[in-house]
TORTORPA-958826 format. One line per 5 residues: their letters; for each residue z, x, y of N, C-alpha, C, O. Coordinates in Angstrom, 3 decimals. Layout:
N
A = Z:X:Y:Z:X:Y:Z:X:Y:Z:X:Y ~ ...
***
This chain:
63
MCAHV = 8.187:-9.807:14.800:8.186:-8.366:14.605:7.014:-7.726:15.354:7.151:-6.605:15.846 ~ 5.876:-8.401:15.455:4.705:-7.844:16.091:4.786:-8.030:17.600:5.090:-9.119:18.085 ~ 4.512:-6.964:18.332:4.539:-7.014:19.800:3.172:-6.822:20.406:3.061:-6.549:21.601 ~ 2.118:-6.959:19.605:0.765:-6.787:20.121:0.362:-7.989:20.971:0.900:-9.084:20.808 ~ -0.592:-7.774:21.881:-1.054:-8.839:22.755:-1.557:-10.017:21.939:-1.174:-11.160:22.190
RSCPS = -2.392:-9.749:20.987:-2.816:-10.791:20.045:-1.964:-10.586:18.800:-2.114:-9.584:18.101 ~ -1.092:-11.506:18.528:-0.120:-11.377:17.465:-0.784:-11.190:16.090:-1.756:-11.870:15.762 ~ -0.251:-10.273:15.312:-0.776:-9.989:13.974:-0.314:-11.055:13.000:0.696:-11.717:13.242 ~ -1.047:-11.235:11.886:-0.638:-12.208:10.869:0.724:-11.844:10.285:1.074:-10.670:10.169 ~ 1.473:-12.862:9.925:2.807:-12.617:9.343:2.643:-12.043:7.928:1.552:-12.052:7.359
ATADD = 3.743:-11.552:7.389:3.734:-10.960:6.048:3.446:-11.987:4.966:3.049:-11.626:3.859 ~ 3.642:-13.265:5.276:3.404:-14.319:4.276:2.030:-14.974:4.423:1.662:-15.811:3.600 ~ 1.279:-14.613:5.439:-0.040:-15.198:5.647:-1.059:-14.619:4.661:-0.899:-13.493:4.191 ~ -2.089:-15.378:4.353:-3.114:-14.907:3.438:-3.872:-13.699:3.998:-4.358:-12.860:3.240 ~ -3.970:-13.618:5.323:-4.689:-12.504:5.960:-3.756:-11.398:6.462:-4.079:-10.697:7.421
RVLAV = -2.601:-11.246:5.811:-1.562:-10.310:6.238:-2.044:-8.849:6.343:-1.511:-8.076:7.138 ~ -3.054:-8.478:5.539:-3.541:-7.104:5.542:-4.356:-6.759:6.788:-4.745:-5.606:6.976 ~ -4.616:-7.754:7.637:-5.351:-7.518:8.867:-4.426:-7.115:10.021:-4.896:-6.917:11.142 ~ -3.144:-6.992:9.768:-2.187:-6.552:10.781:-2.471:-5.088:11.151:-3.106:-4.358:10.389 ~ -2.002:-4.681:12.301:-2.238:-3.336:12.821:-1.418:-2.297:12.032:-0.214:-2.474:11.848
PVSRH = -2.061:-1.228:11.573:-1.302:-0.148:10.908:-0.419:0.576:11.923:-0.867:0.906:13.021 ~ 0.822:0.816:11.555:1.742:1.533:12.432:2.093:2.910:11.891:2.578:3.767:12.629 ~ 1.849:3.122:10.612:2.115:4.424:10.010:1.178:4.576:8.809:1.190:3.756:7.890 ~ 0.371:5.632:8.831:-0.578:5.897:7.754:-0.201:7.177:7.021:0.113:8.192:7.642 ~ -0.235:7.120:5.720:0.075:8.277:4.879:-0.957:8.367:3.762:-0.630:8.115:2.602
PEQGW = -2.207:8.724:4.093:-3.260:8.783:3.072:-2.969:9.819:1.988:-3.429:9.668:0.856 ~ -2.230:10.846:2.307:-1.908:11.868:1.296:-0.960:11.294:0.247:-0.891:11.804:-0.872 ~ -0.219:10.219:0.606:0.683:9.570:-0.351:0.113:8.230:-0.837:0.644:7.627:-1.769 ~ -0.963:7.775:-0.204:-1.632:6.573:-0.671:-1.102:5.254:-0.144:-1.258:4.225:-0.801 ~ -0.476:5.259:1.030:0.031:3.995:1.564:-0.034:3.936:3.076:-0.103:4.958:3.759
TLLCN = -0.010:2.693:3.589:-0.036:2.410:5.018:0.964:1.314:5.312:1.016:0.315:4.596 ~ 1.767:1.488:6.364:2.705:0.468:6.813:2.064:-0.316:7.933:1.600:0.256:8.920 ~ 2.039:-1.632:7.778:1.488:-2.515:8.800:2.601:-3.041:9.702:3.771:-3.032:9.320 ~ 2.232:-3.500:10.902:3.242:-3.946:11.854:4.004:-5.183:11.405:5.063:-5.483:11.958 ~ 3.496:-5.902:10.427:4.210:-7.067:9.923:5.171:-6.705:8.775:5.764:-7.588:8.155
GVVLF = 5.314:-5.420:8.508:6.258:-4.957:7.497:5.684:-4.788:6.114:6.390:-4.368:5.198 ~ 4.401:-5.110:5.943:3.749:-4.979:4.634:3.368:-3.530:4.418:2.827:-2.885:5.316 ~ 3.649:-3.011:3.223:3.181:-1.695:2.815:1.952:-1.909:1.963:1.999:-2.582:0.934 ~ 0.857:-1.333:2.401:-0.451:-1.489:1.761:-0.763:-0.208:0.987:-0.812:0.871:1.578 ~ -0.971:-0.314:-0.313:-1.245:0.863:-1.144:-2.729:1.020:-1.376:-3.456:0.029:-1.434
DDDGE = -3.191:2.254:-1.510:-4.595:2.551:-1.714:-5.133:1.980:-3.036:-6.340:1.780:-3.171 ~ -4.259:1.717:-4.000:-4.699:1.190:-5.296:-4.794:-0.329:-5.287:-4.824:-0.958:-6.345 ~ -4.840:-0.923:-4.095:-4.991:-2.356:-3.878:-3.715:-3.164:-4.047:-3.776:-4.394:-4.038 ~ -2.582:-2.532:-4.199:-1.324:-3.249:-4.271:-0.696:-3.375:-2.903:-1.044:-2.651:-1.970 ~ 0.245:-4.317:-2.797:0.972:-4.538:-1.552:2.449:-4.725:-1.872:2.808:-5.239:-2.932
LLPDG = 3.301:-4.301:-0.942:4.721:-4.537:-1.032:5.114:-5.309:0.215:4.970:-4.805:1.329 ~ 5.613:-6.534:0.036:5.987:-7.365:1.168:7.401:-7.015:1.620:8.166:-6.440:0.846 ~ 7.762:-7.350:2.851:9.083:-6.999:3.382:10.254:-7.557:2.558:11.344:-6.986:2.575 ~ 10.037:-8.668:1.837:11.106:-9.239:1.023:11.218:-8.593:-0.361:12.048:-9.000:-1.174 ~ 10.374:-7.578:-0.624:10.407:-6.875:-1.893:9.416:-7.377:-2.916:9.284:-6.793:-3.991
QVVLD = 8.712:-8.457:-2.596:7.727:-9.021:-3.511:6.540:-8.086:-3.630:6.074:-7.540:-2.630 ~ 6.047:-7.896:-4.846:4.908:-7.032:-5.133:3.679:-7.908:-5.330:3.718:-8.891:-6.071 ~ 2.589:-7.545:-4.662:1.304:-8.223:-4.830:0.346:-7.216:-5.427:0.061:-6.188:-4.813 ~ -0.157:-7.501:-6.622:-0.977:-6.536:-7.328:-2.472:-6.722:-7.137:-3.262:-5.840:-7.474 ~ -2.859:-7.865:-6.598:-4.287:-8.089:-6.357:-4.470:-8.571:-4.929:-3.542:-9.075:-4.296
RRWQL = -5.671:-8.407:-4.447:-5.967:-8.863:-3.090:-6.943:-10.022:-3.153:-8.137:-9.830:-3.385 ~ -6.438:-11.205:-2.950:-7.297:-12.413:-2.973:-8.303:-12.405:-1.856:-9.332:-13.074:-1.953 ~ -8.038:-11.662:-0.787:-8.885:-11.686:0.400:-10.148:-10.860:0.228:-11.071:-10.986:1.033 ~ -10.217:-10.022:-0.793:-11.430:-9.224:-0.984:-12.558:-10.088:-1.482:-12.361:-10.964:-2.324 ~ -13.726:-9.844:-0.966:-14.907:-10.586:-1.385:-15.390:-10.063:-2.751:-15.448:-8.855:-2.980
ATA = -15.720:-10.962:-3.614:-16.272:-10.567:-4.904:-17.693:-10.043:-4.689:-18.473:-10.616:-3.928 ~ -18.003:-8.969:-5.359:-19.343:-8.415:-5.239:-20.269:-9.116:-6.223:-19.885:-9.411:-7.354 ~ -21.457:-9.371:-5.791:-22.412:-10.094:-6.662:-23.157:-9.134:-7.562:-23.996:-9.557:-8.357
***
């Protein structure tokens, strides 16, 4: 799906949120990434297969 020179992570990869945004809608609270993931401002994700991810394992815990 990604046509960037350096290919973006797939929707199933742990680092999927690092894909390039293709459509941003901050007024609605979401961003569509080139791998098909919808990233919500409340830290949720919607994967292309319809799976909902409610937490982001990739965020660093603050000390």
